[in-house]
N, C-alpha and C positions, 0 to 999 in steps of 0.2 A: 504494500500500500504506500503510495506517495503522499506525504504530508505537505500541506502548504507551509511556506516559509514562516508564517506567523506561529506555527505550532512546534517548530523545531527549536530545541534548546541546545546551546553549545556553551560550555560542556554540558553533557546530559546530567540531570539531577540524580541524586541517589535513588529517588523514587522511580525514575524512568529506568535506571539500570536494574533495579530490583524487579520491576515489572517485566522487562525484557528477559531477564534470567528465568523468572517464573514461567513465562510463556514458552521459552525454549524447553524447559523441563517438562511442561505439560505436553508439548508436542512429542518429545521423546517418549514419554509414558504412553501416549495415545498410539504412537507407532509400534511400541513394544506390545501393547494390547492387541492391536490389529494382527501383528505377526503371530502372537499366541493363538488367537482365534483361527487363523489359517492353518496352523500346525494341528490344532485340535480337530478341525474338520478333516484334514488329511489323514490324521490318525484314525478317526472313526471309519473313514473309507477303507483304510488298510485292514482294520479289525474285521470289517464286514467281509473282506476278501480272505481273511485268515492268513495274512502275510506276516508271519512272526518276526522276521528280521526287520522289516520296514516299521512294524509297530515299536520294536525296541529302539530303532533310530529316532523315531518321532517322539517317543517317550523321553529320551535323553534331550532332544531339542526343546521339548516342552518344559522340562525341568530347568534348562539353561535360561529360557525366556522368563520363566517365573522368578528365578533368582535375579535376573537383570531388572525386572519390574520392582522387586523388593528393594534392590539397591537404589534404584531411582527414587522410590518413595522415601527411603531413609535419607537420601541426599536432599530431597525436597523438604523434609521435616527439619533438617539441620540448619 
């Protein structure tokens, strides 16, 4: 989004830096959530086909994504 010159602060205030940081973290969390949902959907499909090796790979990826989301949430709270 392009802001009009009247809305641009230089140097940016602490509030604007905090807001930008929060928005970036929220976007990262949203992206991680979307990735997790895609992996879960793929895992369900693999389970339906009884593809054991694929289910194991997707379970590991799901656990990795969950841990990433937990880390992002901890960072957000800090």
